[in-house]
N, C-alpha and C positions, 0 to 999 in steps of 0.2 A: 503493499500499500504506500510505503513511503516513496518508492521509486515512481509510482503513478502520480503522487502529488507533486515530485519534482518535475514530472513531465507537464503537468498542469501550469507549473511556474513559467515554463519555457513558452508555453502556448499563450499566455496572458501577458506577453510583452507589449509595450506600446506599439509595436509594428502590427500586431494583431488585437487592436483595442477592443475590449468587451462592450456590452451595451452600456450606455450612459445612465448612471444612477443619480447623477445630481448635476444641474447646470448653475453655474454661478456667474452671474454678469457684474462687473466691476464699474465703478464710476469713471467717466471720461477724464476727471480731473485727479485721479489717485497717481501718485508718483510711481513711475514704473520700476524704480529700484526697490521701493516698497512692495510692489506687487511681486517681483522676483523672488524677494526674501520670504514671502508668504507661500509662493509656489514650492520653493525649495523645502519648505516645511512640510507641505503637503505631500511632497515626493520622498522626504527623507526618511532615514531608517528610525525604527521605532526607539532604539537605544539612544539615539541622539535628539530625541524629542518630536520626531516627524511622525507622520500617520502611514506612511508606505503605501499610499493611494496612486492610482494611475491618473495622469493628468494629460489632456490635449486641449489646445486652444483653437478657436475658430479663426479662420483667415480674417484680416481686417475688412470691414465692409468699404464700399465706395465712397460714402458720405463721411464716414469717420465721425459721425455725431454721438456714437454709442462708445462705451469703453470695452475693454477686454473681456471675451466670453470664455469660460473654462468649461470643459466637460470632465467630470470627476467619475471614476470607476475603480473597481478593485479586482485584483487577481482571484481566483477560485481558493487558493490557499489562505489569502489574507481575509477572505470572507468566513472562512472555517475557523481560523484562528480567533478572530473578533466574536463570532457566534458563541464559541465556547467561553470567551471572556464575559460576554453579556448573559450567559447562562440561558440561551434560548433553549426551548424544550421540543423535542421531536419524538415521534412514535418510533420504538425500536422493533426489531423483528419478533418480539414476544408480545406486541401489541400495547405495550406499557409507554405511557408519555413520561419521559425523564429529560434531565438536562443532557444537551449534547456534549460529548466528550470526544475530542479529535483522535485520541489513540484507540477509541472503539468504533470508529467511523463505519467499519463493515457491519455493525449491528444495527445501523440506521439505513443503510441502503438496501431497500426492499423493492420488490416487483421490478427489477431491472433499473432501478434508480441510479443515475450517475451523481457525481459530487456536486455538479452544477444544478442538479434539480433538487437538491436536498432542501434549499431555502427558497421561499417565494420572493419575488421581485420587491415586494414591500419590506421584507426582512433584510433584504440586500441593501435597500435604501436606507434603512435604520442603521445598519453597519457603517455605511459610508458616512452619513450624517454624524454619527457618534463619534467616529475617528476625526472628522473635520471639526467638530465642536471641542474636542479634547486636545487639540494642539495648544499648548501653553508656552509661555515665556520661560526661558531657561535662566538659570542664574548667570549673571554677567551681561544680559541683554537689557540695556539702560534705556534705550530709546528705539523709536521705530525709525528703520532707514528712510532717508529723505524727509523726515519730521524730527528735527533735534530737540524741539521743545515738547514733543508728546513722549512723557516719561512712561516707563514700563515697570513692572514688578513681577518677581518670580511667581509663577502659578497662574497669571492672567490668562484668560481665554482670548486667544487672537482672533478667532471668528467673531466672538462677541464684540471686541474692540473694533474690528472693521465694520460691523454692523451699526454700532452706536454712533460712529464718525462719518456714516454714510458713504464708506469706501465701497461697500457692496450694495447694488441697487436691487438685485433679484437673486434669489436663491430657491430653486424648485427642481422637482423630477419631471421628467418628460412623460407624457402620455404614451401608451402603447395602443395605438389606433385598433389592431387586429384583435387584441385581447378584450378591449373596451367594446368593440362592435358586437362580440359574441354574447354579452349579457346586458349591455346598457338600453338597448331598444326595448327589449322585453320588460326591463326594470321600469322605466319611466313612461313607456307608452301604454302599458296594460294597467288598468285602474285597478282590478280586484285580483290579479294574480299574485302568488306568493313571491316575495322578495329573494333574489339570490344571494343570501347572506354570505356564504362561504366565498363566492366570487367577489363579493364587496371586501371581505376581509383579506383576501390574498392580494387584492388589487390596491386598495386604499389603506389597508390597516386596521387594527383592531379598534381604534377610537371611532372611526366612522361606521364600522359594521355594528358597533355597539349602540351607537346613537339611533340607527335605523331599526335595530331590534327593539330598542326601548320604545320608540315611536309607534312601531307596529303593535307591540304588546300593550301599551297604554291605550291605543285606539280600540283594540279587541276588548279591553276591559271597560271602555266606555259604552259598550252595547247594551248591557243591563240597565244602568242609568238612563240611558236614551229611551229605552222601551217604556220604563216606568214614567218618564218625562213626558213622552207622547200621550200616554194613558191620563196623566194629569193634566195635559193641555186640553184634550178632547172631552174629559169628564172632571171638571174642576172641583177641588176641594174634597174628593172622595179618598184620595190616598196621600195626602200632604204629609200628615205625621209619619207614615210608613215610609214615605219616598225620602224624607229627611233623615230618619234614622238609618235606613238602608244605605244612603249615600256616604254618610260618615263612617260606617262600618266597613263599607266596601272600599273606601280609600285605604284604610288600614290593611285590609286583606291583599289588595293589590300591591301595595309597596312592600309588604313581606314577602309575597310570592315573587315580585321582582327581584328582590335580594337573593332569594333562592335561585332564581333563573340566572342571574349575573354570576353568582358562584359556579353554577354548572358550566357556563361558557368560559369563565376564566379557568377553570380546571382543563376544559376540553382544549382551549387554546395555550395552555401553558403559561398563563399570566397571573396564576393566584397569588403568588409571593413575591411579585416584583418590586414593591415598595418597601420590602424589609431591608434590601441591600442595594437600593436605587443610586445610580451613579449621581454625582453632583450636576446640578444644571450649568450649562455654559455661562450663565451671568453670575453665577456664585463666585464671591471672591474672599479672600483672606490669606493669612500667612500660610505657607506651604509646610506640611508636617505629616507625620505618620497617622493615618486613621487607626483608631484604637480597635474598631471591628474588623475592618478588612485588611489592615497592615500595609495598605497602599500609600503612596505619597500623594496627597491630595490637599487642596485649600482647607484650612481650618479657621472657623469663626465663632466666637464664644456665643453660646445660646442666649445668655443673659443680656446681650447687646440687642439681639433680635427682639426679644421680649420687651425690653425697654423702649425701643422705637415703636413697637406695636401698640402697647399700652399707655406710653407716655406722649406719643404724637399722633399716630395714625388714628387711634380710637377717638380722641377729642375732635380731630379734624372731620372724621365721618360723621360724628355726632352733630356738629355744628352745620355740616351740609345737610343732613336730614332735617334738622330743625328748620332751616332756611326754606327748604323745599316745601315743607309742611305749611308754613305760613304763607308762601307764595300761593299754594293751592287755595288756603282760606281766602286770601285777598281777593283772588279772581273769582271764586265760587260766590262771595258775598256781593261782588261788583255785578256779577250777572243777575243775582236775585234782586238787587237794587234797581238795576235797568227794567227789569220785567215787571216789577211792582209800579215803577214810575209810568210805564207805558199803559198799564191797566188803569191808573188812576187818572191819566190824561185821556184815554179812550183812544189811543192813535193805533189803528189797525192797518196802517199802510204797509206795503211791501219793504220799504227802506227801514221802517221801525223793527220789523221782524228780523230783517238782516242784522241791524245794529244790536239786537239782543245777543245774536250768536258771536259777536265780536270778542268778548272777553274769552269765550271758549277756544277761539281760533288763535288768539294771541297767547293764550296759556298753552296750547297744543305745541306751538312754534317754540315757545319758551322752554318747555319741557325737552323737546328735541336737542336744543342748544346745551341745556343743563346736562343731560344724559352724555353728550359728546364730549363736553369738558371734564365731567365727573369721571368717565371711563378713563380718560388720561390721567386724571389725578390718581385714581385707584391703582392703575398700572404703575405709575411712578412710586407711589408710597409702598406698594409691595416689592417692587425692585430694590427700593432703598432698604427696606427691612432685611433684604439679604437671606432669603430662605434657601436651604441647602438644595433640596430635591424639587423637581418639576411639579410633582403632586402637591408639596407643600405650597408652592408659589401658587398653583392654580387654586388650591383650596381657599387661601386667605384673599385672593384677588376676587374670586366668585362671591365670597361672603360680603365683601364691601359692596360689590355692584348689585348684588341681590336685594340688599337692604335698601339702597337707593331706588331701585326699581319698583320695589314693594311700595315704598312711600309714594312714589309718582303714580302708580296704577290703581292702588287700593284704598289709600287713605280717604280719598273723596267718597268712595262707596261706604266706608266706615262711618264717614260723617253724616252722610244722607241717612244711613241706617238707624244709627243709635244717638245721633244728636237731634236731627231734624225729625226723625222717625217717619219719613214719608215712603212707605213701602212700594207706592206706585211709581214715584220718581226713581227709586232704586232700581226697579224692573226695567223702566225705559233706558236708564243710563247704562246698566249692565248689558242689555241687548245691544245697544247702540255700540259700546266699546268692543264687545266681543265680536260681532259680525264685520263692522267696519274696519276694525284694526287688523283682523285676520286676512279679509280680502286685500287690504292694502299691502301687508306683508308678503303675501304670495306675488302680487303684481311687482312688487319693488325687488324681491329676491331673483325671479325668473325672467319675466316680461321686458322690464326696463333694460337690464343688461344685454339681452339678446336682440332688442330693437337698436341699442346703441352699437352693438358689434355688427349688425347687419346693414344698418342704414347710416352709421356714423362716418364711415369712410366715404360714402357716395355724396354725402352732404359736404364734407370737408373738401373733397375733390371738386365739387360743383362750385363752391365759393372760390377755390383756388383758381379754377379755369377761367372764371368769369371776373376775376380780380375784385370781387365785392368785399367791402370793409377792410381791405387791405392793399398796400401798395406793393408793386413788384419789387423784390429785394434786389439790390444792385449786387453784382459780383464783386467779392472783396479779394484782392490778391494777397492781403495779409492772412485772411482766413484760408486760402488755398496753400499758402506758405506754411501755416501754422499746422494744418493736416499732413502735409508732407513731412514735416519736422517730427511730428508725433509718430507717424508711420516708421520713419527711419529709426527713431528711438527704440520703439517698440520691437522692431525686427533685430535691432542690434543688440539689446539688453536680454531679450527673451529667445534669442536664436537658438538656444538649446532646449526649449520647451517644444515638444512635437506638436505639429499642426494637423487638423483634421483634413482630409482630402476635400477639395473645393465642391466635388460632386456627392458628398456625404449628406444623405437626406436629413440627418439629424441638425444640420446647420439651419436649414429653412425651417424646420420644426421648432428649433429654440427661438428663432427670431419671431415666429408667428405665436408661440405660446408665451412668450415674454410680454406681449401686448395684452394678454388676458388679464382679468382681475385675480389678484391672490386670494385664496380662500383663507379666512381670517380665523378658522377653527370653529368648533362647535359651540362656543359660548352663546351667540346669537340665537342658534337654533333650539338650545336647550331653554333660554330664556323665554322664547315663544311659547314652548310647552309650559314652562313654569307659569307664566302669566294666564294662559288659557286654563291650566289646572285650577289656579285660584279663582277665576271667574265661574268656572263650572261647579266647584265644590263649597267654596267660601259662602256662597249665597244661593245654593241649590233650592232651598224651600221657597225663595221669592220667584226665581225663574228657572223652572224644570226644564224648559227647552234648550237650556244651555248645552247639556250633553249632545243633542241631536247637531246643532251647529259645530260643535267641536268634532265630532266623527266625520261630518262632510267636509270640514276644513282639512283634517289629517289626512283624509284619502287623497286630496289634492296635494297636501304638503309634502307627503312622501315622494310624490312624482316630481313636485317642483323643486325640492332639494336634490333629487336624483339628476334631474336635468342640469341643475345649476353646477353639480361636480363634474359631470360628463362633458357638457358642452360649453359652459359659461366661463368657469374658473380654471386657473392652473392646477394641475394635480398636487393635491395636498400632500404634505409630507406625513407619512405613517407614524403613529404613536402606539406603543404597547400599554394597554390600560386593563385593570381587573375589574373596574366598575365605573359607574358615572361619577364618581368622586363626591365633591361638595354637593352636587345636586341632589343626591339621596336624602341628606339631611334637610335640604331646602324644601323638598316635597313632604318629608315627614312632618316639618314644621307647619306647613299649610294644613296637612291633614289633621294634626292636633288642634289648629286653631279653628278648623271647620266645625269641629263639635261645639265649640263655644258660640260661634256666630250664628249657626243654625238653631241651636237652643234658644239663643236670645231672640232670634227673628220670629221663632214659633210662638214666643211668649208675647211678642207685639203683635201678632197676626190678629186681625179684627175677626176672621172666620173661627179661629180657635177660641178667642175669648167669648164669642157669642154663645159657645157651648156651655160656659159657665160664668153667667154675667154677675153672679153673686159673689165671685171670688175678689178679693182685694188685691191692691197692687203688691203688697208684701207677700201674699200668698203666691202670687204669680212668680215673684223672683225666688221664693223658695222651691217652687216647683222647677224652675229653671236650674237651679243649683242641683237638686236631687237627680234630674235627667242627665245633666252634664257629668256628674260624678259617676253614674251608673254607666254612661258611655265610655268614659275614660277607663273605668274598671274592665269592661268588656275588651276595650282597644288593648290593654296590658296583657290580658289573656291571650289574645290573638298573637301578640308579639312574642310571647313566652312559648306559646304551643308550637309554632312554625319555625323549625330550625333553619339557620341561614344556608346550610349546605345539605343538600339530600345524601341519604345513607350511602348511595354508591360513590359520591364523591369523597366522603369520609373515608370510606374503605380504600378508594384509590390513593388518597394522601398517606394513609397509614402504610399501604403497600409499598410506596415509594420510599418513605422513611425507612421501613424494614430492609428493603433492598439496598439502600445507601449504606446502612449499618453493616449489613452482610459483606458489601464490597469492601468496605474498609476493614472489617475482620479478616476476610480472605487476603487482603493485601498485606495486613499486620502479620498474618500467619506465614505468607510466603517470605517475608523480610526476615522473620525469626528463623525460618528453616535455612535460608541462605546464610545468616549469621552463625548459627550452631554448625553447619558444614564447614565454614571457614575455620571456626574454632577447633573442630574436631581434626581437620587436616593439620593443624599447628601441633 
């Protein structure tokens, strides 16, 4: 096997460049000497702090308006080595899912599989991105070549440094057109067909696959509330109490079953324990030292400093933002009420007056959009500044900040209407409006707008350019031409030893085309949409039972819109290995617990329910509310305890892996002892 792997090294030389796993486009203004230094790091030996990746650059384009574009790949041997380092799991010839071990590679090559077939494209992209992000500054490298004022420190991530200073403009994997065609059209063109989850996972990675599985699972779970909601809509007030109690318990059951489902998937995909020994994220910084757990040379940063930043600075800043957002909501709400009452007192029913009433809502909606935009930047900045070690920790704290702000903007007005004004008809109208309009707008914004821009944007731009409208014809500049020629000479001189892709290589045009696509920003916005919808459906289900119906209708379209966005509108997203939906699980559970209190409160405020016992005093209704609430919380706790997070077959599988690992260590120790005893006996 060793000779076969050495043969693989010979095959994977730059002259026979493997598939591109990552495209990196640099800024036109980056210093070429600095670029060469980084490329040498990428290609350099691991023992010298390099990544040992394969690199080729694209030929310079005629206009030279863009910077250098690199295509990164890796030899089969390098992929196998890093896969073992990352503890990727694969099924062996006994059917057991276990960590890949390079010395036991024959155990993993089943059914005529070759070394190159062992890992999916998504896993190979993870390997290349991991090595790129973990190129760090060595001791003695004090400044960036070409930038003497930009100081470096040992252990600093060079990739993160280039990203933060704008030296890297784009970093993305290329789409595989043939692979994508095989499953994409069935995925987003068929409304009611099953989603190809395994194809999604092998192509986009576990994080994208888990999002679509969760969305499908959640949509299926909405069907029973939808049926009861339709019954309540057509036969009013017959099932209100039962519908309310069913919903709050159904939420708990759904979330517990989903935890069980995600545990199954994590075990099946080999991601169940990835956060225990997760690598430091590229943005993590600190003094280099030996990690106490892994024994590796890694950045070290005191935990107390992170906690001090979180609780001493971030928490007060977030609290102030929430308070400001709440009072802005109150201001515009009361302004709209005042304008409405003034119109009624004057008796003005003109069209202008009706439009003027909606003005505060329109202005508030625009203001919320602006606040969300800047708060997202603030939350990202604060979380980066807190310096969390792993990507999972970073995501959890960032999502927590953002969810609190989104909750305030989307739900506090509904709470105010429900429990301060106590106008259930207004609450119902507001809830229906926000649910239906917001969902429709999101679907149009996600898929339709980008597609129209991509389809017709070039035509419009070409039309204006050809007709010289709104612009003057630029004059040819000899200085600009000379500057481009000098840039080309400098690049070809300094980067002369960096291999160039053949000018007819199809990957060049593909990289240019896909660099123009919008980058996929991650699953945060997609999970946020589900979170807001989840709150609309279950927090106030007793007031608007039809919410589940509109949610199901939206989600059927949402699955296809998101699939279309990933396949046709956006750049191919970088895959990530995840074991669950992270902080979103707690966010959904938080909504589930809160829905018990809100729905019990709304039931006690319901005129229909109060008419059944008109002799009951206000205090008695409050006591009844508290009693029902406590009973439902007790039942919720029973459900939580009864349903185990991992099914029995997963627990058995985990125990089997632990047992076999111990046996392997035991056998290795026995073998070493025999060798040692034989050597002593010979003496």
